[in-house]
DOKOL-219699 format. One line per 8 residues: number of its first residue (from 1); their letters; for each residue x, y, z of N, C-alpha, C. Coordinates in steps of 0.05 Angstrom, whole numbers, plus 5000, padded with zeros to 4 digits. Example, Ala and Ser with C-alpha at 12.3 -4.5 7.8 and 13.67 -1.06 7.14 Angstrom:
REM residues 2
1	as	5264:4886:5156:5246:4910:5156:5264:4934:5156; 5257:4955:5142:5273:4979:5143:5258:5001:5157
***
This chain:
REM residues 141
1	mkleklaf	5015:4975:5001:5006:4998:5003:5017:5026:4998; 5010:5038:4979:5025:5069:4979:5022:5088:5003; 5042:5104:5010:5029:5119:5037:5008:5144:5029; 5006:5140:5008:4990:5172:4992:4963:5154:4997; 4953:5132:5002:4930:5118:5007:4924:5124:5039; 4942:5127:5053:4938:5129:5083:4922:5159:5093; 4908:5160:5105:4898:5180:5120:4915:5196:5143; 4929:5214:5134:4949:5226:5158:4935:5243:5177
9	glvvkaep	4938:5241:5203:4927:5257:5219:4933:5286:5218; 4929:5296:5240:4940:5334:5244:4972:5333:5235; 4980:5340:5219:5014:5350:5223:5015:5371:5232; 5030:5375:5256:5037:5398:5272:5070:5410:5262; 5070:5433:5257:5098:5444:5244:5107:5470:5257; 5125:5466:5267:5144:5491:5283:5164:5498:5258; 5179:5524:5268:5199:5536:5252:5218:5533:5269; 5232:5528:5264:5268:5525:5281:5280:5550:5298
17	hhsirkva	5265:5565:5296:5271:5593:5317:5242:5592:5340; 5223:5577:5334:5206:5579:5355:5224:5565:5381; 5208:5574:5409:5225:5570:5431:5213:5535:5437; 5225:5529:5454:5222:5497:5465:5198:5500:5475; 5192:5520:5491:5163:5526:5503:5140:5524:5493; 5140:5544:5468:5124:5543:5447:5118:5515:5430; 5136:5502:5425:5129:5474:5410:5120:5453:5431; 5133:5450:5457:5116:5436:5478:5093:5448:5481
25	glmsarnv	5077:5469:5481:5050:5482:5486:5041:5469:5456; 5045:5469:5438:5039:5455:5407:5029:5432:5412; 5047:5414:5424:5045:5383:5423:5019:5383:5443; 5023:5397:5467:5004:5389:5486:4977:5400:5474; 4974:5422:5463:4950:5433:5457:4937:5412:5434; 4952:5405:5417:4944:5388:5396:4947:5356:5404; 4953:5351:5433:4954:5324:5432:4969:5310:5410; 4994:5313:5401:5014:5295:5386:5040:5296:5404
33	gsvvitar	5053:5272:5398:5075:5261:5404:5102:5279:5394; 5094:5293:5366:5119:5298:5351:5113:5319:5331; 5127:5344:5335:5125:5362:5306:5148:5368:5285; 5135:5370:5267:5161:5369:5242:5174:5402:5240; 5197:5402:5241:5207:5432:5238:5208:5436:5212; 5204:5463:5200:5205:5463:5176:5214:5498:5172; 5222:5499:5143:5222:5524:5136:5216:5526:5105; 5191:5547:5103:5174:5542:5074:5164:5518:5066
41	nkvlgivt	5161:5506:5085:5137:5478:5085:5161:5454:5078; 5187:5454:5080:5204:5436:5077:5214:5426:5100; 5219:5402:5098:5228:5388:5127:5263:5393:5134; 5261:5409:5157:5288:5412:5165:5294:5390:5185; 5274:5381:5205:5279:5365:5224:5252:5357:5239; 5254:5342:5257:5234:5331:5279:5242:5326:5303; 5221:5337:5326:5226:5334:5349:5195:5324:5367; 5210:5306:5379:5185:5289:5396:5190:5292:5424
49	drdiagwv	5162:5291:5434:5159:5295:5457:5178:5280:5479; 5194:5255:5464:5212:5252:5482:5248:5269:5484; 5247:5276:5464:5263:5298:5457:5263:5317:5478; 5239:5326:5483:5238:5356:5501:5236:5346:5522; 5228:5320:5533:5229:5303:5563:5257:5300:5567; 5282:5291:5554:5302:5288:5553:5322:5312:5555; 5313:5334:5545:5328:5356:5541:5319:5370:5573; 5295:5372:5584:5285:5380:5602:5299:5373:5625
57	agggksad	5293:5342:5626:5311:5315:5650:5344:5326:5654; 5351:5332:5626:5381:5341:5628:5390:5371:5640; 5367:5378:5638:5373:5411:5645:5380:5425:5625; 5394:5444:5628:5409:5462:5614:5396:5495:5608; 5393:5500:5581:5384:5525:5578:5356:5527:5583; 5350:5552:5578:5315:5560:5583:5290:5546:5567; 5273:5541:5571:5258:5528:5551:5244:5552:5532; 5247:5578:5549:5235:5601:5530:5252:5617:5516
65	sthigeim	5277:5617:5525:5297:5624:5504:5314:5605:5480; 5321:5577:5490:5328:5560:5469:5308:5554:5447; 5323:5552:5423:5306:5551:5399:5300:5519:5390; 5280:5513:5381:5284:5482:5378:5299:5468:5361; 5304:5486:5351:5336:5482:5319:5348:5468:5333; 5357:5472:5364:5372:5467:5378:5378:5436:5389; 5349:5432:5391:5348:5404:5402:5338:5377:5376; 5330:5397:5352:5316:5375:5336:5338:5359:5328
73	tkfplvas	5320:5329:5317:5341:5321:5303:5336:5324:5273; 5363:5337:5263:5364:5345:5240:5372:5326:5220; 5354:5333:5196:5357:5316:5168:5346:5281:5181; 5320:5290:5186:5309:5261:5193:5301:5242:5175; 5298:5217:5180:5290:5197:5157:5259:5216:5150; 5260:5210:5122:5222:5223:5115:5219:5198:5092; 5195:5196:5087:5189:5178:5065:5164:5198:5043; 5167:5187:5020:5153:5192:5004:5123:5183:5000
81	vddelept	5104:5201:4990:5078:5190:4993:5071:5166:4973; 5093:5168:4962:5096:5144:4933:5111:5122:4941; 5118:5122:4968:5137:5097:4982:5114:5083:4990; 5119:5048:4985:5106:5029:5007:5106:5034:5028; 5083:5022:5042:5084:5019:5072:5097:4997:5088; 5098:4972:5073:5119:4956:5088:5156:4961:5082; 5165:4966:5058:5194:4982:5064:5196:5005:5086; 5176:5021:5084:5178:5047:5096:5177:5037:5126
89	ldkmakkg	5164:5015:5136:5164:5002:5168:5192:4998:5164; 5199:4981:5144:5225:4974:5147:5257:4991:5159; 5248:5011:5143:5267:5030:5145:5265:5048:5179; 5243:5046:5181:5236:5061:5210:5249:5039:5226; 5243:5012:5225:5255:4995:5248:5285:4989:5250; 5293:4996:5216:5334:4989:5216:5342:5015:5232; 5324:5045:5230:5341:5066:5243:5330:5072:5271; 5305:5051:5276:5299:5058:5313:5285:5084:5310
97	vhripiit	5266:5084:5288:5245:5116:5284:5221:5107:5290; 5212:5121:5307:5178:5116:5315:5163:5139:5298; 5175:5158:5285:5162:5174:5267:5173:5188:5248; 5165:5187:5224:5172:5191:5210:5157:5212:5183; 5163:5235:5172:5151:5250:5161:5144:5242:5131; 5123:5248:5116:5113:5240:5100:5112:5267:5085; 5123:5263:5055:5131:5292:5042:5114:5284:5016; 5104:5303:5003:5089:5297:4973:5114:5307:4954
105	rkgdvagv	5105:5302:4934:5130:5295:4904:5134:5322:4904; 5129:5340:4910:5145:5370:4912:5161:5379:4938; 5158:5353:4958:5176:5358:4982:5164:5368:5003; 5135:5376:5007:5125:5395:5023:5119:5368:5050; 5114:5377:5062:5098:5359:5095:5074:5355:5086; 5064:5321:5084:5040:5312:5082:5030:5303:5100; 5042:5292:5116:5035:5283:5144:5062:5269:5160; 5051:5251:5180:5070:5236:5198:5063:5209:5205
113	lstddalv	5079:5188:5192:5068:5162:5198:5084:5152:5224; 5064:5147:5244:5081:5131:5271:5080:5099:5272; 5094:5089:5290:5086:5061:5290:5059:5057:5302; 5050:5077:5322:5023:5074:5324:5005:5067:5311; 5009:5092:5287:4987:5090:5263:4994:5060:5250; 5020:5053:5252:5017:5027:5235:5003:5003:5247; 5005:5008:5282:4993:4980:5288:4964:4979:5290; 4951:5011:5291:4925:5013:5288:4914:5000:5258
121	lvsrylad	4927:5009:5236:4923:4999:5209:4931:4968:5207; 4951:4957:5215:4955:4922:5216:4930:4906:5229; 4922:4920:5255:4903:4914:5269:4875:4914:5261; 4865:4926:5247:4845:4927:5224:4848:4908:5204; 4865:4908:5190:4869:4889:5171:4868:4861:5186; 4876:4855:5206:4873:4830:5217:4850:4827:5224; 4835:4839:5237:4804:4842:5244:4789:4836:5219; 4789:4845:5194:4786:4847:5175:4784:4813:5164
129	iaaivekp	4806:4804:5163:4809:4773:5160:4802:4761:5181; 4802:4760:5203:4781:4752:5226:4756:4741:5225; 4746:4765:5208:4714:4762:5204:4709:4747:5182; 4730:4749:5166:4723:4729:5138:4729:4696:5144; 4746:4688:5159:4757:4667:5169:4733:4653:5188; 4726:4678:5204:4692:4661:5221:4671:4657:5206; 4667:4673:5185:4647:4670:5168:4635:4643:5168; 4615:4629:5171:4606:4610:5158:4602:4599:5138
137	rgkkk	4622:4580:5125:4617:4579:5099:4592:4567:5083; 4584:4570:5065:4557:4564:5053:4556:4532:5054; 4537:4515:5046:4528:4492:5038:4525:4483:5013; 4540:4464:5002:4537:4467:4975:4508:4443:4968; 4499:4455:4948:4477:4434:4946:4475:4412:4930
***
């Protein structure tokens, strides 16, 4: 299945000059675990709730004066809407990535695929298959 066929949820974007506090607030308000860092809608990086938690736990600079660009993962693994789901999940597994920005043919952000999204999708397929298997077979006349 091409990634283009998946319905991506809300994509939350921020710019690298935004403060950590602003980005954390966006994540909280929109109930997402990652924010794609962009410039002119092109992916520069990604930051996750885990990145922010690690930064906070490690202490350091002010959440108000530190730019998110300082802690984001630069040049993250991305996938195209033309990519297939299975190889994309393989790439994510090999790199240990839980979230991957999906880009359009023009390079703009189309969505984010998470391992949670993939689990929901696979569980739906399994439920559909189970329903077929459990359906009583017709008797031959």
